[in-house]
C-alpha positions as CSV (number, residue, x, y, z in Angstrom):
1,M,-22.2,12.2,-5.6
2,T,-21.3,15.0,-8.0
3,P,-18.0,14.9,-9.6
4,D,-16.7,17.9,-7.9
5,A,-17.8,16.3,-4.4
6,E,-15.9,13.3,-5.1
7,D,-12.6,15.4,-6.2
8,R,-12.6,17.2,-3.0
9,G,-13.7,14.2,-0.9
10,Y,-10.7,12.0,-2.4
11,A,-8.0,15.3,-1.9
12,R,-8.9,15.5,1.8
13,T,-8.9,11.9,2.4
14,I,-5.8,11.0,0.5
15,W,-3.9,14.2,2.3
16,A,-5.2,12.5,6.0
17,I,-4.0,9.2,5.0
18,T,-0.1,10.1,3.6
19,L,-0.2,12.4,6.9
20,G,-1.6,9.2,8.8
21,V,0.6,6.6,7.5
22,L,3.9,8.6,7.6
23,L,3.2,9.3,11.7
24,L,3.0,5.5,12.0
25,G,5.9,5.2,9.9
26,A,8.7,7.1,11.5
27,G,6.9,6.3,15.3
28,T,7.5,2.9,14.6
29,A,10.8,3.2,13.6
30,A,11.3,5.8,16.7
31,V,10.1,3.4,19.0
32,A,12.4,0.6,17.2
33,L,15.9,2.9,17.7
34,V,15.2,3.2,21.5
35,V,14.9,-0.2,21.9
36,G,17.4,-1.7,19.5
37,N,15.4,-3.9,17.5
38,R,16.3,-4.1,13.7
39,Q,13.4,-5.8,12.6
40,L,11.1,-3.3,14.0
41,F,13.0,-0.7,12.7
42,K,12.8,-2.7,9.5
43,D,9.3,-2.6,9.6
44,G,9.2,1.1,10.2
45,V,11.5,2.0,7.3
46,D,8.9,-0.1,5.0
47,W,6.1,2.3,5.8
48,I,8.2,4.6,3.2
49,Y,6.4,2.7,0.2
50,D,3.0,3.7,1.8
51,V,4.1,7.2,2.2
52,A,5.6,7.5,-1.4
53,F,2.5,5.9,-2.9
54,Y,-0.2,7.9,-1.1
55,G,1.6,11.7,-1.4
56,V,2.5,11.1,-5.2
57,A,-1.1,10.6,-5.3
58,A,-1.8,13.9,-3.0
59,L,0.3,16.0,-4.7
60,V,-0.8,15.4,-8.5
61,F,-4.6,15.2,-7.9
62,R,-6.3,17.8,-9.5
63,R,-3.2,18.4,-11.7
64,G,-5.0,17.5,-14.9
65,E,-5.5,14.6,-16.9
66,M,-1.9,14.3,-18.0
67,A,-0.1,14.6,-14.6
68,E,-2.6,12.2,-12.9
69,R,-1.8,9.8,-15.5
70,I,2.0,9.6,-15.5
71,A,1.6,9.7,-11.2
72,S,-0.6,6.6,-11.8
73,L,2.0,4.9,-13.5
74,F,5.1,6.0,-11.4
75,L,2.8,4.4,-8.3
76,A,2.1,1.1,-11.3
77,G,5.9,1.1,-10.8
78,V,6.2,1.7,-7.0
79,M,3.5,-1.8,-6.6
80,A,5.8,-3.2,-9.1
81,V,8.9,-2.6,-6.6
82,A,6.6,-3.5,-4.2
83,G,6.5,-7.1,-5.9
84,L,9.9,-7.4,-6.0
85,H,10.8,-6.5,-2.7
86,T,8.6,-8.9,-1.5
87,L,10.4,-11.7,-3.3
88,Y,13.4,-10.5,-2.2
89,D,12.5,-10.2,1.4
90,L,11.3,-13.9,1.4
91,W,14.7,-15.2,-0.1
92,D,16.1,-13.4,2.2
93,K,14.2,-15.4,5.0
94,I,14.4,-18.5,3.4
95,L,18.3,-17.9,3.3
96,N,18.2,-16.7,6.6
97,P,15.4,-17.5,9.0
98,R,14.5,-14.4,11.4
99,P,14.0,-15.2,14.7
100,I,10.3,-15.0,16.1
101,E,10.0,-11.9,18.4
102,V,6.6,-12.0,19.6
103,W,6.2,-9.3,21.5
104,F,7.8,-7.0,18.4
105,L,6.0,-9.4,16.0
106,G,2.5,-8.0,17.5
107,F,3.1,-4.6,17.7
108,S,3.7,-4.6,14.0
109,A,1.3,-6.6,13.6
110,F,-1.7,-4.9,15.2
111,S,-0.8,-1.6,14.0
112,A,-0.5,-2.7,10.2
113,I,-3.5,-4.2,10.6
114,V,-5.5,-1.2,12.4
115,A,-3.2,1.4,9.3
116,A,-5.0,-1.6,6.9
117,I,-8.1,-0.9,7.8
118,A,-8.9,2.8,8.3
119,V,-7.3,3.2,4.6
120,I,-9.3,1.1,2.9
121,A,-12.4,2.4,5.1
122,A,-11.1,6.0,4.2
123,L,-11.1,5.0,0.4
124,F,-14.4,2.4,0.3
125,R,-16.3,5.0,-1.4
126,F,-14.4,5.6,-4.0
127,R,-14.1,1.8,-4.9
128,R,-16.0,2.5,-8.6
129,T,-14.7,5.2,-10.0
130,E,-12.9,5.2,-13.3
131,N,-9.8,7.5,-12.4
132,P,-6.8,5.7,-13.0
133,L,-5.4,7.8,-9.7
134,I,-7.9,7.1,-7.2
135,K,-8.1,3.7,-8.9
136,A,-4.3,2.9,-8.1
137,T,-5.0,3.9,-4.5
138,W,-8.1,1.9,-4.0
139,L,-6.3,-1.1,-5.6
140,G,-2.9,-0.1,-3.1
141,S,-5.3,-0.2,0.1
142,R,-7.3,-3.4,-1.3
143,N,-3.9,-5.2,-1.1
144,D,-2.5,-3.6,2.0
145,L,-5.7,-4.9,3.8
146,I,-5.3,-8.5,2.7
147,S,-1.1,-9.1,2.6
148,T,-1.4,-7.2,6.9
149,T,-4.0,-9.6,8.1
150,G,-2.3,-12.5,5.8
151,Y,1.3,-11.7,7.8
152,A,-0.6,-11.2,11.2
153,L,-2.2,-14.3,10.7
154,A,1.0,-16.5,9.5
155,G,3.0,-14.7,12.4
156,F,0.6,-16.5,15.2
157,A,1.2,-19.8,13.2
158,A,4.9,-19.0,13.2
159,R,4.6,-18.4,17.0
160,V,2.3,-21.7,17.6
161,A,4.1,-24.4,15.5
162,P,7.7,-24.4,14.1
163,M,6.9,-24.1,10.4
164,R,7.4,-21.0,7.8
165,G,5.4,-22.0,5.1
166,P,2.2,-20.2,5.9
167,E,4.6,-17.2,6.1
168,Y,6.2,-17.8,2.5
169,A,3.1,-18.6,1.2
170,L,1.6,-15.2,2.1
171,D,5.0,-13.4,0.6
172,L,4.2,-14.9,-2.5
173,L,0.2,-14.0,-2.2
174,G,1.5,-10.4,-1.9
175,A,4.0,-10.1,-4.5
176,A,1.5,-11.5,-6.7
177,L,-1.3,-8.7,-5.9
178,A,1.6,-6.3,-6.2
179,F,2.5,-7.1,-10.2
180,Q,-1.4,-7.7,-10.6
181,A,-2.5,-4.1,-9.3
182,S,0.6,-2.9,-11.2
183,W,-0.8,-4.4,-14.0
184,A,-4.5,-2.7,-13.9
185,I,-3.1,0.5,-13.1
186,W,-1.1,0.3,-16.1
187,R,-3.8,-0.6,-18.4
188,S,-6.5,1.5,-16.9
189,A,-3.6,5.1,-17.0
190,V,-2.4,3.9,-20.8
191,R,-5.7,3.3,-22.5
192,P,-7.5,5.8,-24.9
193,A,-8.5,9.0,-23.5
194,K,-12.6,9.5,-24.4
195,P,-13.0,12.6,-26.2
196,E,-15.1,14.1,-23.2
197,L,-11.9,13.6,-20.9
198,L,-10.0,15.6,-22.8
199,L,-12.2,18.5,-22.4
200,T,-12.7,17.8,-18.9
201,G,-9.7,16.3,-17.4
202,S,-11.5,14.3,-15.2
203,S,-13.0,10.0,-16.3
204,R,-15.9,10.5,-14.2
């Protein structure tokens, strides 16, 4: 794939992902409001992280190397905030254990897994790029697939056994992955540019 073809393909892909995630989050929140379920509403609102993550990448892609590097740093910050939010949510779960609502938990888990698989499948062909912005979205999609699948399994375990250990362990894993991705994105964005990158504005 040539650099121009890869750029065009990534631009179309990232806009489609952004729109799809926005519709999923809004739809989930709307259903939650109709049925009056706070946990489901929270799950819908949580999609805002993904909308911001992929939306920023879509907006700045091909706007020049500097814009992409700045956006990459922003996305690294989003990942770090998501990691901190995960740790805060874990602390809140420990202090105030939440009831297991089988149907709503199943709906959230299923939709999240389907979305994560769709996103990582769409971005899979860009996984080896050195462009920091594309790398940021690839790492983010990788984390989503691992964490959402894990949460679904943890939810199943919580339904069949009176224990929350698996869920808590996966929260810690999710936070660790977010911090690892944040560091990887930061390091990729701030490394000295090669001479040819200054001329082309591309890292490929």
